[in-house]
Structure formats: structure tokens, C-alpha cells
C-alpha positions in Angstrom: 125.2 113.8 95.8 127.7 111.5 94.7 126.4 108.3 96.4 123.1 106.4 96.1 121.5 105.0 99.4 120.2 101.6 98.6 118.7 100.9 101.9 119.8 99.3 105.2 122.5 102.0 105.5 124.3 101.0 102.3 125.7 103.5 99.7 127.0 102.9 96.4 129.0 105.5 94.3 126.7 106.8 91.5 129.6 107.1 89.2 130.1 103.1 89.5 126.6 102.1 88.6 126.2 100.3 85.6 122.4 99.7 86.2 119.4 99.3 88.3 117.2 96.5 87.6 113.8 95.0 88.9 114.5 91.6 90.3 111.3 90.0 89.2 110.8 91.1 85.6 114.8 90.9 84.7 115.1 87.2 86.1 112.6 86.2 83.5 115.5 85.9 81.0 117.8 83.1 81.2 120.8 85.0 80.4 120.1 87.2 83.4 119.6 84.4 85.6 122.8 82.8 84.4 124.7 86.0 85.0 123.5 86.3 88.6 124.2 82.7 89.3 127.7 82.8 88.1 128.4 85.9 90.1 127.0 84.4 93.1 129.3 81.4 92.9 132.2 84.1 92.4 131.1 85.9 95.7 130.3 89.1 93.7 126.6 89.2 95.1 126.4 91.3 98.3 123.2 91.1 100.4 122.0 93.9 102.4 119.8 92.2 104.8 117.6 89.0 105.1 114.4 90.7 103.7 113.1 89.9 100.0 115.1 91.9 97.6 113.0 93.6 94.9 115.9 95.2 92.8 119.4 94.6 91.9 122.3 97.0 91.2 125.1 96.2 89.0 128.2 98.3 89.8 131.9 98.6 89.4 133.1 97.4 92.7 136.6 98.4 92.6 136.9 101.1 89.8 138.8 98.4 87.8 135.9 97.0 85.8 135.2 94.4 88.4 131.4 94.3 88.6 129.6 93.5 91.4 125.8 93.1 92.3 124.1 94.4 95.4 120.6 93.2 96.1 118.2 96.0 97.7 114.7 95.7 99.3 113.8 99.1 97.8 112.1 98.9 94.2 114.0 99.8 91.1 111.8 102.7 90.5 112.4 104.0 94.1 116.1 103.7 93.6 116.0 105.5 90.2 113.9 108.1 91.7 116.5 108.7 94.4 119.3 108.7 91.8 117.7 111.4 89.8 116.5 113.6 92.7 120.0 113.5 94.3 118.3 112.1 97.5 120.2 113.3 100.5 118.7 112.6 104.0 121.3 114.9 105.4 120.0 117.9 103.5 116.3 117.0 104.6 117.4 117.3 108.2 119.3 120.6 107.4 116.4 122.0 105.8 113.9 121.5 108.4 116.2 122.8 111.1 117.0 119.2 112.8 120.6 119.9 112.4 
């Protein structure tokens, strides 16, 4: 599958993902906090919902190297597992006869 579902009906192209990071452990670094703060001021952080985010995904927003950040309430480990296993809800439905 070419897309990663990051929760709340939002998908990101896998080919554009630069990294998936745990929000708690990665924001310990001052450099990361500064990077996130600067991108928030530029309007490059996109919120999926109002729930407390657990991870952030750094990705190429327009295919031209314009990086953006998406916050997700799914843990970085859960997102990584989905990406590696080609998580595909459609195929789950198809395989058990619901479609």
C-alpha cells in the first residue's frame, strides 16, 4: 500500500515520509523543540484532531521538499507497524467477506 493511515481518516503518502517520531521522547531535545516551534509559526504543523498527540510524522508536503509535520494520536510504534505491515483496512474487510 502506498499510503499510511495515521488516524482520524488521515493518510500520508509513504514515499514522502521522512520520519515518524515519538512526541514525548523527541521533544526532550532543544533542537527538536525549536524545529517544531518554527514550523508551527510557519503553519506547517497540521493537527488531526483535538486529542493529545503521541507522535509526529515529518513528511514532504508537496513533493518539492517542502516538509510538513502531522500530529497523530497513534503511537510512533503503532504507526511504524502499520507502515511495515502495509496496513490496509480495505483488504481486512475484503478478506473476511464484508465486501
